[in-house]
C-alpha positions as CSV (number, residue, x, y, z in Angstrom):
1,X,61.0,-3.5,-37.9
2,X,59.0,-2.8,-41.2
3,X,59.0,-5.8,-43.3
4,X,61.3,-4.8,-46.5
5,X,60.4,-5.3,-50.0
6,X,62.9,-7.8,-51.2
7,X,62.4,-9.2,-54.8
8,X,60.5,-12.6,-54.1
9,X,58.0,-10.9,-51.5
10,X,54.2,-10.2,-52.2
11,X,53.0,-7.1,-50.5
12,X,49.2,-6.5,-50.6
13,X,46.9,-4.1,-48.7
14,X,44.0,-5.4,-47.2
15,X,42.1,-3.0,-45.0
16,X,38.6,-3.1,-43.2
17,X,37.0,-1.2,-40.5
18,X,33.8,-3.5,-39.9
19,X,34.6,-4.2,-36.4
20,X,37.5,-2.3,-34.8
21,X,40.9,-0.5,-36.0
22,X,44.6,-0.6,-34.4
23,X,47.2,2.2,-35.5
24,X,49.4,1.6,-38.3
25,X,50.5,-2.0,-37.6
26,X,52.2,-3.8,-40.0
27,X,52.1,-7.6,-39.9
28,X,54.7,-10.0,-42.1
29,X,53.8,-13.7,-42.8
30,X,54.6,-16.1,-45.4
31,X,52.6,-16.1,-48.6
32,X,50.5,-17.9,-48.9
33,X,50.1,-18.8,-45.3
34,X,48.3,-16.4,-43.5
35,X,48.0,-17.2,-39.5
36,X,46.6,-14.1,-38.8
37,X,43.9,-13.8,-41.5
38,X,41.4,-14.0,-38.2
39,X,42.3,-10.6,-38.1
40,X,41.2,-9.8,-41.0
41,X,38.3,-11.3,-40.7
42,X,37.9,-9.3,-37.2
43,X,38.3,-5.9,-39.4
44,X,41.3,-4.9,-37.6
45,X,43.1,-2.3,-40.1
46,X,46.5,-3.4,-40.8
47,X,49.2,-3.6,-43.3
48,X,49.5,-7.2,-44.5
49,X,52.8,-8.0,-46.0
50,X,53.3,-11.6,-47.2
51,X,56.8,-13.2,-47.7
52,X,58.0,-15.1,-50.4
53,X,60.3,-18.2,-50.6
54,X,62.6,-16.2,-52.6
55,X,63.1,-13.3,-49.6
56,X,62.6,-15.2,-46.8
57,X,66.7,-16.5,-46.4
58,X,67.7,-12.8,-46.4
59,X,65.2,-11.6,-43.8
60,X,64.9,-14.6,-41.2
61,X,68.0,-13.2,-39.2
62,X,66.0,-9.6,-38.7
63,X,62.4,-11.6,-37.0
64,X,62.9,-12.0,-33.5
65,X,62.5,-16.0,-32.9
66,X,63.4,-16.4,-36.8
67,X,60.4,-17.4,-38.0
68,X,57.1,-15.4,-39.2
69,X,54.0,-14.0,-38.3
70,X,55.6,-10.8,-36.9
71,X,53.7,-7.8,-35.8
72,X,55.5,-4.3,-35.8
73,X,53.4,-1.3,-33.8
74,X,54.5,2.4,-33.6
75,X,57.5,3.0,-30.9
76,X,57.3,-0.9,-30.2
77,X,59.8,-3.9,-30.9
78,X,58.4,-6.5,-33.1
79,X,55.9,-9.2,-31.7
80,X,56.4,-12.8,-32.7
81,X,53.9,-15.7,-32.8
82,X,50.5,-15.8,-33.8
83,X,48.8,-16.5,-31.1
84,X,50.6,-13.7,-29.0
85,X,49.8,-11.1,-32.1
86,X,45.8,-12.1,-32.1
87,X,45.9,-12.4,-28.1
88,X,47.2,-8.7,-27.7
89,X,44.7,-7.7,-31.0
90,X,41.7,-9.5,-29.4
91,X,42.5,-7.6,-25.9
92,X,42.9,-4.5,-27.4
93,X,39.4,-4.3,-29.1
94,X,37.3,-6.3,-27.0
95,X,37.9,-9.9,-28.8
96,X,39.8,-11.5,-26.0
97,X,38.0,-12.4,-22.3
98,X,39.1,-9.6,-19.7
99,X,38.8,-12.1,-16.8
100,X,42.4,-14.2,-16.5
101,X,41.6,-17.7,-16.4
102,X,38.7,-17.5,-19.4
103,X,40.9,-16.1,-21.3
104,X,43.3,-18.9,-20.4
105,X,41.3,-20.8,-21.7
106,X,40.7,-19.5,-24.8
107,X,44.5,-19.6,-25.4
108,X,45.0,-23.2,-24.3
109,X,42.5,-23.7,-27.8
110,X,44.4,-21.3,-29.8
111,X,47.2,-23.3,-28.9
112,X,45.5,-26.9,-29.7
113,X,45.0,-25.2,-33.4
114,X,48.4,-24.3,-33.3
115,X,49.3,-28.3,-32.4
116,X,47.4,-28.7,-35.4
117,X,49.2,-26.7,-38.0
118,X,52.4,-28.2,-36.8
119,X,51.4,-31.6,-37.7
120,X,49.7,-30.9,-41.4
121,X,52.0,-27.8,-43.0
122,X,55.6,-30.2,-43.0
123,X,53.3,-32.0,-45.3
124,X,52.4,-29.4,-47.5
125,X,56.4,-29.8,-48.5
126,X,56.5,-32.7,-49.6
127,X,56.5,-35.0,-52.9
128,X,53.1,-36.5,-53.7
129,X,53.8,-39.9,-52.7
130,X,55.4,-38.8,-49.4
131,X,52.4,-36.3,-48.5
132,X,49.8,-39.2,-49.5
133,X,51.3,-41.4,-47.0
134,X,52.2,-38.6,-44.3
135,X,47.7,-37.4,-44.8
136,X,46.4,-40.3,-45.0
137,X,48.3,-41.3,-41.3
138,X,47.4,-38.1,-40.2
139,X,43.8,-38.5,-41.5
140,X,43.4,-42.3,-39.4
141,X,44.9,-40.9,-36.1
142,X,45.9,-37.3,-35.6
143,X,43.1,-35.5,-37.0
144,X,40.0,-37.2,-35.4
145,X,41.7,-37.4,-32.0
146,X,42.5,-33.7,-32.4
147,X,39.0,-33.1,-33.5
148,X,37.6,-34.9,-30.2
149,X,39.7,-32.9,-28.1
150,X,38.4,-29.8,-29.7
151,X,35.0,-30.8,-29.5
152,X,35.4,-31.9,-25.6
153,X,36.9,-28.3,-25.0
154,X,34.4,-25.9,-26.5
155,X,31.9,-25.4,-23.8
156,X,29.3,-22.6,-25.4
157,X,27.6,-22.0,-27.9
158,X,27.2,-20.6,-30.7
159,X,31.1,-19.5,-30.5
160,X,33.6,-20.7,-28.0
161,X,33.0,-18.6,-24.8
162,X,29.1,-18.5,-25.5
163,X,27.3,-15.7,-27.6
164,X,30.2,-13.0,-28.1
165,X,33.2,-13.6,-30.8
166,X,36.6,-13.4,-29.7
167,X,39.7,-14.1,-31.6
168,X,40.0,-18.2,-31.0
169,X,36.7,-18.5,-32.8
170,X,38.3,-16.5,-35.7
171,X,41.1,-19.0,-35.3
172,X,39.0,-22.0,-35.2
173,X,37.0,-21.1,-38.2
174,X,40.1,-20.3,-40.4
175,X,41.3,-23.9,-39.7
176,X,38.2,-25.9,-40.0
177,X,37.5,-23.9,-43.1
178,X,40.9,-24.8,-45.0
179,X,39.5,-28.8,-44.8
180,X,36.5,-28.6,-45.2
181,X,36.6,-26.6,-48.8
182,X,37.7,-29.8,-50.2
183,X,41.1,-28.5,-51.5
184,X,43.7,-30.5,-48.4
185,X,44.7,-33.6,-51.2
186,X,44.1,-37.0,-49.0
187,X,42.2,-35.6,-46.6
188,X,38.5,-35.6,-46.9
189,X,36.2,-32.6,-46.8
190,X,34.2,-34.3,-44.2
191,X,36.7,-35.0,-41.6
192,X,35.1,-32.8,-39.1
193,X,31.3,-33.7,-40.0
194,X,30.5,-35.5,-36.6
195,X,31.9,-32.6,-34.6
196,X,28.8,-30.7,-33.5
197,X,30.4,-27.6,-31.8
198,X,33.2,-27.2,-33.8
199,X,31.4,-27.3,-37.2
200,X,28.9,-24.7,-34.9
201,X,32.1,-22.3,-34.3
202,X,33.0,-22.4,-37.8
203,X,29.3,-22.2,-39.1
204,X,28.6,-19.2,-36.6
205,X,31.9,-17.1,-37.3
206,X,30.8,-17.5,-41.3
207,X,27.3,-16.1,-40.8
208,X,29.0,-13.1,-38.7
209,X,27.9,-9.8,-40.3
210,X,31.5,-8.6,-39.8
211,X,33.1,-11.8,-41.2
212,X,30.9,-11.7,-44.2
213,X,31.7,-7.7,-44.6
214,X,35.4,-9.0,-45.0
215,X,35.0,-11.7,-47.4
216,X,32.8,-9.8,-49.3
217,X,35.6,-7.3,-49.9
218,X,38.5,-9.8,-50.2
């Protein structure tokens, strides 16, 4: 199911081969939301199709679960949900553990990031006053609790599983990067400053040669 080029959609091709390649895939995601930006950072080669608000209503029923992101691979049915897509990419390209229990631990942290997105994302569409109140409540309660849980469940250094980069690290990096960039109104950029392990993963990913290469091209 190759996403159609409706009016109101934003389409871009972002190509990289710094770490791995995948054969002619297409990912459709909301614009400007980028839940699969970790795949870009990993150097995975795919066509990135961003769907604008005007195009989405006509496309919604075509999606497997009525949402995005969706991955299309040649000869396969469309695959939905960011973690499922990232795990598949990770398994195919050495970016997800081969051991089943270790893989499950990584997937648990990836779900923890999705829990964060589920709480914060709805505030993006709120009016100013409602957004301010909602985000101040998130800062007071949910975000510190989320960070404590992340911190106590990161077993390795510098990455989640130790010395090797995996998709879970890329996902954590993107989540932390959004908050500490200082562009999320009513949420302080220092929100994770006291989380040594969480910030350590973020910094290790930022300094990874393949990630640096992608950021230099983006």
